[in-house]
C-alpha positions in Angstrom: -21.1 52.7 -0.7 -23.7 52.9 2.0 -22.0 52.7 5.5 -24.6 50.2 6.7 -24.1 48.0 3.7 -20.3 48.2 4.2 -20.7 47.1 7.9 -22.9 44.1 6.8 -20.4 43.0 4.1 -17.5 43.4 6.5 -19.4 41.5 9.2 -20.3 38.6 6.8 -16.8 38.6 5.5 -15.4 38.3 9.0 -17.8 35.3 9.7 -16.7 33.6 6.5 -13.0 34.1 7.3 -13.5 32.7 10.8 -15.4 29.7 9.4 -12.6 29.1 6.9 -9.9 29.4 9.6 -11.9 27.2 11.9 -12.5 24.6 9.2 -8.9 24.4 8.2 -7.9 24.0 11.9 -10.5 21.3 12.4 -9.5 19.4 9.3 -5.8 19.7 10.1 -6.5 18.3 13.6 -8.8 15.5 12.5 -6.5 14.3 9.7 -3.8 13.4 12.2 -6.0 10.5 13.3 -5.9 7.5 10.9 -9.2 6.3 12.4 -10.8 9.6 11.2 -9.4 9.0 7.7 -10.8 5.5 7.6 -14.2 6.6 8.7 -14.8 8.1 5.3 -12.3 6.2 3.2 -13.6 2.9 4.2 -12.4 0.4 1.6 -9.7 -0.4 1.0 -8.4 2.1 3.5 -9.8 0.5 6.5 -8.0 -2.7 5.5 -4.8 -0.6 5.2 -5.4 0.7 8.7 -5.9 -2.9 10.0 -2.5 -3.7 8.4 -0.9 -0.8 10.3 -2.3 -2.1 13.6 -1.2 -5.7 12.7 2.3 -4.6 11.8 2.8 -3.3 15.3 1.2 -6.4 16.9 3.0 -9.0 14.7 6.3 -7.1 14.4 6.2 -7.1 10.6 4.4 -5.2 7.8 2.7 -7.0 4.9 2.9 -4.0 2.7 5.2 -1.0 2.3 3.0 1.4 4.2 2.5 -0.9 7.1 6.3 -1.5 7.1 6.9 2.2 7.4 4.3 2.4 10.2 6.1 -0.4 12.1 9.6 0.9 11.6 8.6 4.4 12.7 7.0 2.9 15.9 3.4 4.0 14.9 4.4 7.6 14.2 3.8 7.3 10.4 0.2 8.2 9.7 -1.9 8.2 6.5 -1.5 12.0 6.2 2.3 11.9 6.3 2.2 10.5 2.7 -1.2 11.7 1.6 -0.9 15.3 3.0 0.0 17.1 -0.1 3.5 18.6 -0.6 4.2 22.3 -1.0 1.7 25.1 -0.4 -0.4 24.2 -3.4 -0.5 20.5 -2.7 -1.4 21.1 1.0 -4.1 23.6 0.0 -5.6 20.9 -2.4 -5.6 18.3 0.3 -7.1 20.6 2.9 -9.9 21.7 0.5 -10.7 18.1 -0.4 -10.5 17.1 3.3 -12.8 19.9 4.3 -15.4 18.8 1.7 -15.0 15.1 2.8 -15.5 16.1 6.5 -18.6 18.1 5.6 -20.0 15.2 3.6 -19.1 12.8 6.5 -20.8 14.9 9.2 -23.9 15.6 7.1 -24.4 12.0 6.0 -23.7 12.9 2.3 -20.5 10.8 2.0 -20.5 8.1 -0.7 -18.4 4.9 -0.7 -15.9 4.2 -1.8 -14.4 7.6 -1.1 -11.5 7.4 -3.4 -8.3 9.4 -2.7 -7.9 11.6 -5.8 -4.5 13.2 -5.3 -1.7 10.8 -5.9 1.2 10.6 -3.5 3.9 13.1 -4.7 7.6 12.2 -5.0 8.3 14.9 -2.4 6.4 12.9 0.2 8.9 10.1 -0.2 12.0 12.2 -0.7 11.4 14.2 2.5 12.4 11.0 4.3 14.4 9.2 1.6 16.5 12.0 0.1 19.7 10.0 0.4 18.4 7.6 -2.4 18.2 10.3 -5.0 21.8 11.4 -4.3 23.4 8.0 -4.0 25.6 7.3 -7.1 26.3 4.1 -9.0 24.5 1.9 -11.5 22.5 0.1 -8.8 20.9 3.4 -8.0 20.8 5.0 -11.5 17.0 5.1 -11.5 16.8 7.1 -8.3 19.4 9.6 -9.7 17.1 10.3 -12.6 14.4 11.6 -10.2 16.2 15.0 -10.1 17.1 15.0 -13.8 14.9 17.5 -15.6 15.6 15.7 -18.9 14.5 12.3 -17.6 11.0 11.0 -18.0 8.7 11.7 -15.1 8.1 8.8 -12.8 6.5 8.6 -9.4 8.2 6.8 -6.6 5.0 4.8 -6.2 5.2 3.6 -9.8 7.8 1.2 -8.6 7.3 1.2 -4.9 3.7 0.1 -4.6 2.7 1.1 -1.1 -0.4 -0.9 -0.3 0.2 -4.1 -2.3 0.9 -7.1 -0.1 4.5 -8.4 -0.5 7.6 -9.4 1.3 9.6 -7.2 3.5 12.8 -9.1 2.7 12.9 -7.9 -0.9 11.7 -4.4 0.0 8.1 -5.0 -1.3 9.3 -4.8 -4.9 7.4 -6.4 -7.7 8.8 -7.1 -11.1 5.4 -6.5 -12.8 5.4 -3.0 -11.4 9.1 -2.1 -11.8 10.1 -3.5 -15.2 7.4 -1.6 -17.2 8.8 1.6 -15.6 12.3 0.6 -16.5 11.2 0.0 -20.1 9.3 3.3 -20.2 12.3 5.3 -19.0 14.7 3.4 -21.4 12.5 4.1 -24.4 12.1 7.8 -23.5 15.8 8.2 -22.8 16.6 6.2 -26.0 19.2 4.1 -24.1 19.2 1.1 -21.8 17.9 -2.5 -22.2 14.5 -3.2 -23.5 12.2 -6.3 -23.0 13.0 -6.8 -19.4 11.2 -9.8 -17.8 
């Protein structure tokens, strides 16, 4: 290879690497600010952000995410649950976030900017690990989360995070939970069916 060509390729590769590192650092910094997230993800996310702020002001959350935000004294941010878990999950989120930031700053963003990566169970378990290890019938569904033979369920299949509900019953909704119970019972070929 021509030494001059090698230097040019090396130089351009260095610039690309610096741009990549700078982009990752920029996105990682920006995503810590819920206002930045809501600037692209406008609806319904800006409503969710308003719920976060109201939860602090009113002393109660009207959905599960706002409840977490209030209980954690505003330290829970969008990215804490939507940040991607593990190296691959994090890389996916950073890549999508970088593209979203590029679109936002160049005026190419479209609305609604839908979040395409679902919240992974690991995002919940990192704070609520005690639930998957707690024994007894009242918790049997959480014990199945670690059972490789059990059907796959997401925590958010039952614990709907942004649906308005009641803090006193843990923001649980029969119309969300019972179909998941039924699905698991059918897949496991045991347990009651026809729950209402």
